[in-house]
C-alpha angles and dihedrals in degrees: 000000000000112000125222109214113218123184124210100227098181090116091063091077092062133084111271116260128145095291093051093043090059093061095037092054097044103044097064089052095061107115100212138042123294138168117245116201115197141178135187091212121111137181117018091346089055091051090050092051091049095048100043115009096045096053089052089063093059132084137195092280095050123112111192124208116198106190102182114061098274138068141155113295090210093065117081097172090074141117114212127197112213111193099183143341100226097125089057098042100036110023089163089073092063142054107279097242093049094050092046092051093052094044090055100036111035099059091053093047095046091053093047104049123085098233135018118203121200128186095229144025087244090060092044091058092046094049093046092052098038097049101027092237133138103191095091125133126186113234105176127211116253140201133230104229091191086070103026107055139127095259094060115124132198114264104200107353120100102215132194115253091245126029145152111225134214120183122186146081115305097246136129094255091067093063093228092156088059091049093049091049092049091048091050089056096051107025092095088062092058104041095169095050129089134198111229119196115196115190146075136239112257120217093240096059131088107262115254133201121204129207121238109259129178116266098004117137123190108208095185117212112354117204119235095254092060098048100079092056091049092052097042095054098044120113087212138000117213131190110175098176125162088219139001131180087207115328105227096189088062091058091046090051091050091051090052093052097250114149106244131220116185139166126241086253113141117303097355096102089047091054099045099034106175093338095087141048109252127200134186108257091200090066110077092203096048095079092049094052093042093052090048093048095048092049096043104043105077095193095050099067096051089049091051091047092054093048091044095055090052092046093052090058090068094064117077130174087204093058091047092049091051092050093049093046092049092048093049090055091050095056 
């Protein structure tokens, strides 16, 4: 039987973060024809479209790919990409209604679909154990090195000469309070260096308030075209998360030649391997000492940059797109 590949494009109506980038990068790389179903609806109306209107557009030959954590429960001939399980494991990090929806819905969907894709081996093991399923395939995130490279320059931002960079949603999982506390303890040692925080607060996350700390600048949401220049000119990129299903900003930073400092949270050690400096997020002093060491040791950052550029070469959106396309046709 010839399959008709249909893509659940509900995610295309949302602001681009790591989850949305995954689908946006992969879909244009599919080599053959496919049907893309989209909606401009969000919130409850978006859920309703996905659960009832989208299935009505399919037929017996259709294979649906849902790239962004959710899909219609009515459709069994479906591949679902699950990026992380935070709403199930840490509902306190999210708005109550959002966490409740995922805790009720995602286990049922994961057990019903034909294939589950995850962005990392770490997530594969978690999904296999959590849902009691075996049909899980790792489809890693990638990076476009024609856009993310060491020669990238800022387009509109006026940046400090020296800065430490964080990129990600402003949510509890990212451990930003830990980062702010660590910066408070060492910022007097690096008086010409700033901490730049690029990211916005999503409506599904628990609302956070941040203390005022010297030489910290919140850039809010940064559009895609500005990100490479931010990464490439950073003295250090830091992602101190408690948990990550992959951590796409880390890979983008590596590709831009930024020295990378990450926690042991989730898949981050899997992504950076030996190309980044890794600290224990359970130790409150570890981030302080790691930041200080990365900023003080002049030979450390060039070594991390060289390893990072090599590491980024091993992640390809094209390879991931080919794997997904092949799998969809084998369902």
